[in-house]
C-alpha positions, 0 to 999 in steps of 0.5 A: 631274672636269670642268675649266674650258673653257679647258683643253679638250684631250686630255691623255696623262700618262705616269708613266714612273718607275712604269710607269703611263699615264694618259689624261685623256678628261674635258675634251672633254665639259666644256661639254656636261656643264656645260649639262646640270648647269645644266639639271638644277638649273633643272629641275622637279623639280631633278636632279643626276647622281650622277657629281658625288658624286665630287670628292676629298671625295666619294670619301673619304666614299664609302669611309667609307660602304663601311666602315659596318656597315649598308652591306652591298653592298661587303663582300658583293661582296668576300666573293664575289670572295674566296671564289669567286675561283678559279671566277670566274677559270676562267670569265673566263680568264687573261692577258687585258686587265682593264678596271675600270669605275668603278675607284675605289681599284682594291681589288676588281680587286686581289682578282682580279689574283693569279689572273687574271694580266692582261697589262694592267690598265685603271682607268676612272673619272671621279675622277682623284683616286682612280685616280692614287694607286690605280694607283701602289699597283697598280704596286708590288703588280703590277710585271709588269702593264701599267697604264693609267688612263682618266679619263672619264665612261663613262656617256656614252661608253666611250672606251678607245682607246689603253688596250686592243689587239685582244686579249680583254678582261674588262670588270669592272664591280663595285659595282652601279653599273649600278643608277644607270641606268634599265633602258633606260639600263642596257641601252644601257650593257651594249650599249656594253660588248658592242660592245667584246667581241672573241672571248674577251671578256666582262663580270664585273659586280656587281649588288645584289639586291632584299630587305627594305625595312628593310635597304635603308633602313638601308644608305642612312640610316646613323645616323652621317650619313656618307651624308647628308654624302656626299649634301650634298657634291654641292652643294659640288662643284656650287658649285666647278664652276658658281660657284653658292652652294648652302648644303649645310647647308640641305638634308636627306638623304632616301633611301627604297626604292620597291618598285614599281619596285625602286629606292632614291632619294636626294634633298636636301630644302630645309629652308627657301626657298633662293635659289641664283644662277648667272650672274646668274640666281636659282633659288628652291627652296621649303621641302620641294622636293627635288633628286633626286641618285641612283637605285639599282636592285636586280635579281632574278637572273632580271631581270638575266639577261634584261637581259644577254641583251637586250644580246647576252650569253650563257653567263651564270654567277652567284655569290652569297653564302649570303643572296643579298644580292648577285650577281656575273655573268660573261657572254660 
């Protein structure tokens, strides 16, 4: 995650004993990220980018969310990757480089590796606390695979120099994280990936689909309050980065589906007037005022196919579960 400006430099960390190479590419953007975070907090309406969910506690809370019965996307995508794995790998090919965008605990990629048999696996994530231990586990499970980790905010720039060579790559972007972007931003991200695709390369991506409002509401408003804790914890992370004094307990978790634009929105709503301080400046957040923390766009298959085609991809394959709750695409 973003580190103090005094440590701005490129770091390459080699865990030679485990055969893992870790490239830290977060730091060059730290000052710009900090300025953007401050601008979002002081904006009207206030916003915090969802990448700030993922400090150590945020990663653990998200793993807990994925295990909730109401949160269908993770288990449904895993079921597709497991049940249709052979078909998927026939489409993607074997012995390529596998670049896992938003790798987290690397668990979804681990479902594919036994069949895909990549010669190199690259885990890309903003949360070093997640991918460091995950790659050490991968090293034990797949000793014949060359392992790299790249710690970076790839939503800004997909810098994987030194982690891949000129051979073909399967870019793997699971979890419907593409839904965090607006359609224009998603198109830009897909174009960035397409530009890195040499001959024989392609994109394997998981995307949540549009469905009944009640099911979507339940997935983001679990009765145990895990998603609420995850949402509030973003304020703890902001406090750690900026030295602000947000009180997370003073904010209510608010999540709802806007069917007219096909997205879930998550907000934090002040339950009473809040006085938040940063660098000698006060930000007053009135009771009922919201901080927008996340969008999660849902796509019908024809909508996402069209987006892939606009980004320059072709030969698009699609796999879905029986209920069509989730979609996995491969595009070359």
